[in-house]
C-alpha positions in Angstrom: 206.7 137.5 135.9 206.7 138.3 132.2 209.8 140.0 131.1 209.2 140.3 127.4 205.8 140.0 125.6 207.1 140.8 122.0 205.9 138.6 119.1 208.6 136.6 117.1 208.1 134.4 114.2 208.0 130.8 115.1 205.4 128.5 116.8 202.0 129.2 115.4 202.9 131.7 112.8 202.1 129.4 109.9 198.7 128.6 111.4 197.9 132.2 111.9 198.7 133.0 108.3 196.7 130.1 107.1 193.8 131.3 109.4 193.9 134.7 107.9 194.0 133.4 104.3 191.0 131.1 105.0 189.0 133.8 106.7 189.7 136.3 103.9 188.7 133.4 101.3 185.6 132.5 103.2 184.3 136.0 102.8 184.2 135.5 99.0 182.0 132.6 98.9 178.3 132.2 99.7 176.4 129.7 101.8 177.4 127.0 104.2 180.8 126.6 102.7 181.6 130.0 104.1 180.8 128.8 107.5 182.8 125.7 107.2 185.9 127.4 106.0 185.6 130.1 108.8 185.3 127.3 111.4 188.4 125.6 110.0 190.2 129.0 110.1 189.2 129.3 113.8 190.3 125.8 114.6 193.8 126.6 113.2 194.1 129.3 115.8 194.0 126.6 118.5 197.6 125.7 118.0 199.2 129.1 118.7 196.7 129.6 121.5 197.7 126.4 123.2 201.5 127.3 122.7 200.8 130.7 124.4 199.0 128.9 127.3 201.7 126.4 127.7 204.4 129.2 127.8 202.3 131.1 130.5 201.5 134.0 128.2 198.1 135.8 127.9 196.9 133.9 124.8 194.2 136.5 123.9 196.7 139.3 124.0 199.3 137.5 122.0 196.8 136.2 119.4 195.5 139.7 119.0 199.1 141.0 118.3 199.6 138.1 115.9 196.4 138.9 114.0 197.5 142.5 113.7 200.9 141.5 112.4 199.5 139.1 109.9 196.9 141.8 108.7 199.7 144.3 107.8 200.2 144.6 104.1 203.7 143.5 103.2 205.7 144.9 100.3 205.4 142.5 97.2 202.4 140.8 98.7 
């Protein structure tokens, strides 16, 4: 059984941050490039999703928590 489902920095954190950056950037440009960059952003999330699956976690729940953490505004950012 799952004893602790808290999120810690590590596997997949960089990919989630890059995904967020690309998704935000894609909203600033028009046309097909927006779709391509959005697709690449989605593809980067495959890495943390697979890590969650391999560890036996609920990938959807964990990725939602990661997205929420990466969406928080950080001081100095």
